[in-house]
N, C-alpha and C positions, 0 to 999 in steps of 0.2 A: 539177821540186821538187811538191812536193804542198799544195795549200791546206788549211786546216784550219779549220774554223768551229767557233762555242761556239753561236750561236741560231739555228737553221732553220724558216722557215717554209714548213709547206704546204699551198697555197691549192686546196682541194677535197677535204681528207683523206681526206672521208667516200666520197669518189667509188672505184672499183673502184682504179684507176691507182694515187690517193691513199694507198689504204688499205695495199697492199703496199709502197708507197715506203717508209712509214710504220716498217713493220713491216722493210726491207729496211734502215734506216740505223741503227734500232737494235741492229741484231744484229753491228755494227761495236765495233767496239774502242773505246771513247773516242768514243764519238759524241755528237753534240750533242744541247742540249737539243731537245727538237723541241717547238713550237707550231703547232695547225693550224686552218687554218677554215673552217668547212662551213653549209650552208645548211640541210639537209634530215639527218636519221639515219644514210641509206645503210647503208657497213657500219662506222660506230661502231663497233658491240659488238664488230668482228675485233681491232679492237687496245685498247680502252677499258680491259676489264676485264685483260687480259694485262700495260699496258703502264700503267699509269694512273699510277704515278710519275714517270712517264719525259715523258708530253706532258701538255700544258696548251691546254685544246680552246676556241675561240670558236665563236658561233654568229655568222656574219657575212652579212647579203646583200651582196655586192660592187659589186649595181647602187648603192648608196647611197655615193657618193664620199664624203661627211663620215664619215661611220659607219666607214666601211674605212681610210679614212686617221688616224682616231684610235686605231684598234686598231694598226694599223700602228707607231704611234710608240710605243703606248705596250709594243711585243711588241721593236722595234728590230732588226731581226735582221740578221746577217750573210751571210744565204744566201736567197735564197726560191726555192722551186719552185714554178712559175707553171703546177700542173693542171686549176683549174678551169676546165669548162667541159659545156654539155649536148654532149653526144656520141654522138647518135646519129643514124646518117645516115639511117633511112629514115623517121623521124619528123621530120625536118628537109626533107622533101619534103612533107610535111603541116603543118608548123608553122614554115615558114619567117621569117614575121615573128618572132614568140617566139623562136627559133633565133638572129638573126640582131641584134635588141636583146639578150637576156640576152647572150650570150658576147661580142660587140663591144665591150659598155659594161666587162663584166669587167675583158679586159686594159688598157683606156685607163683603167680609175679606178686601177689598180694602178702603171702606169707614171707619171700625175702625180702620184699621190701619194707616192710614192719621190719623185719630183721634186723637189716640192714640200718635201716635210722637209729636203730638203737633208742625204741619208743615203746612204749608198754601198755598200751590200749587192748581191752578186754573184747577179744572177736570171736564172734556168733557166727561160727560156718553152718550156715544150714543146708546140710544133707537131706536124702530124700528114705525114704522107705521102700524105695525102689531097689536098691544094693541089696537087701534080702531074697528078693526073687522068691521063687516058689518054694514055699515051705513046708513040709510035710504037715499035715493034720495035726499031728500027734504032737507036734510042737509048736500048739498053738495054743494060748497067743504068744507073740514074740515077742521075748526080751533082746535088751543091747548083748546080749553074749551071744546071741543067734551067729552063725558064720556067715558073711558076706557071700551071695552068690548070684550076680546079677544075667540078668538074661537078658537084656536088649543093649546096643550099644551105650546109650542116653546112661543107665545104671551100671555100665561099666564104665564110665566117666567120674560119677559120682560116687564111685566104692573108690578109685584112684584119688579121688579129692578127701572122701574122709581117710583113707590112709594118710595120703601124701600130711595131710593137718596132724596126721597123730605121732608122724614123726617129728615135726617141727615142736609139736606140744612137748615133747619126753625128751628131743635131742639138745632143744634150744631155752625151755622152760618158759617156755608164751605163756601168756595169760585167754588162754582157749576152752572154749563148748564147742561140745559139734553137737547138733540135734537131729533127728531123722525124722522126717512131718510124714503121716497117714494122710490119705484122701479128705480131701476139705473142697468145699464149697471157694467159689472164685469165678465174679460172672464176668470179671474178665478176661477172663481167659478162655476162650472157644474152644481150644487143644482137646480141653478137659472132657470127657462124657456127659456126664452132671450139668457143664456149661451148654453145651453142641445141642441136648435135646431140648433143657429149658429155651435157648436162644430161636431153635427152630418152632416153635409152640409160641412164641412170640411172635413172628413172621407168619405161624399160618393164622396166625388168631385178628391179622391184620390185611389177611388171604396174599401177603408176598411170596409164599409157598403153598406147596399144597401137597404135599408127603412129608414127615418126617425119617429121615437114613439115618440107619445105626450099624454100629459093628455086633460084635463081640456082647451078647448079655448075661452068659453064663457067671463071669468074674465076680466074687463075693469082697466087698470091700466094707473097711468099719469108716466112718464120716465121723467129720468135726466143721461148725462154721466157722465160715473166717472171722467172724468176731473173735471167738475162741480160740483160733489159730494164731490170730495176732497177740493176744493177751499172752499164750503160750510165749512166745518169742520173746515179750518184755519182760515175764517172768524170768524166762531163764536168763534173760542179761542181769537183770534186778536182784534176784533170789536163785538161782541156780549155783552149783560148785563148780568151780574153776576146772578142768582138767574129764570133766565127767562129758558123759555121751548121754542124749537122754530119746527116747522115741517120744512122741508126739502126739498126739490121735483123740478120737473121741471112744464115744461106747453104744455108738449103734451101727450093729452088721448086718448089712446089707446086702442081696444082689442088683447089679446094672440092670435087670430086668424089673424087678421091684421099684429101684429109684425110678424109672421110666416110667412104671403105673401109678406111682407116684406123683407125679408131675403133671402128669396126662388126666388125674382126678383132677389135678387145681383147674385146667385149662378150660376156658371161653367157648367151647364148641370142639369137634369132634374131629380126633387126630388120628389120620393112616399113616401107619409104618410100614417100612421095608429095611429088609438087610441090602449093605452095601457091603459088596466083596471087597473095596478099595477102603475100608475103614477097619481092616482086620490084621491083625499084625500080626509075623509070623509066629510070634510066641507073646504069651499073655500072662497076667498074673491072673491062678485061680481062685486061690483064698489068701486076704490079709488080715489078721486081726491083731493090733497091738498090746503091749504090757505095758503099760501109760506106770505103773506101779509108782517108779525110783522118780520120777520127777515130780508126782504128786505128793510123796512123802519130802520130798526134797525143797518143794519149796511152797504145799500148799494150795497148789493152783487147782480152782473145780471148771467141771463144764457151766456153764451158765444159758446157753440153747439151745431147748432142745430140739430132738431133729426134724421133728411134724414144722416148725416154727423156719428152724434151715432151709428147707427144701421152699415152704412158702416166698421169704426172702428173696430165696437164689430169684425164682421166677420172676418176682417182682422187678428186680433187680435187672432183670433179661429184657422183660419187657419196656424199662424206659430208656435203657443202652440202643435196643436194636428194634 
């Protein structure tokens, strides 16, 4: 049985994931009214003009508890997608204090505000596969029961988010579902290696850049297309079981090197590549394969975009943007 919502709040709506999610929800028949909280403009231009009458936006610093609480009271949502976060793994090694202070307070302030207001929205807390860290090959594919063992400061903040959410869920009987998203294509987030590759290829094709720079190519990940990822979030909200934790991800496992070669194979000119040591992380994920059986069983969600089509879509969108 599907849930229906009238007032949907997306935190971090100006971010790459938040802006895509807003677009995806508004493409639905009888979509709810979208309210968005943002701190910086980010990708607002992608949704502001196209959906001006369907989205109400508020500039809010979520690290300020009282202001956030007042805004949530005003909006009175029946569904909240919590995506607001500072999500730069490489930068989190350089700015761990800033990353932790920001990310930890965002989630804690949101949960506490909802609790104190005594409202009962369904909250989808969007965690990350980064919380699992480097999992032994014998424990692949990774299930939701796998212990969290983050290996970078950003992942540590997502682990805090995940754990504090579980406490609010169990202690205060709040309506919450936690998702842990694995690697997905996102043309608006150039901090992701796949987007960085596609952006650089687009620039080389336009003669704005000569050499493609990359970091570690040996990591092996499982990918999902942006459309399938956003549909997974929406499906969690409408069909997922309250109180559950769900892995969200694709079914195509490939090394970063092979992903780069796939993109190069679609390029319109010769691409020369070079290792940039500044892009190497102090620690990196070696292998990530998700077990998404619970999510599929509970909701009936299916992958609809093939890996080959997803790679083409990413490169073509980067050509338009960059």
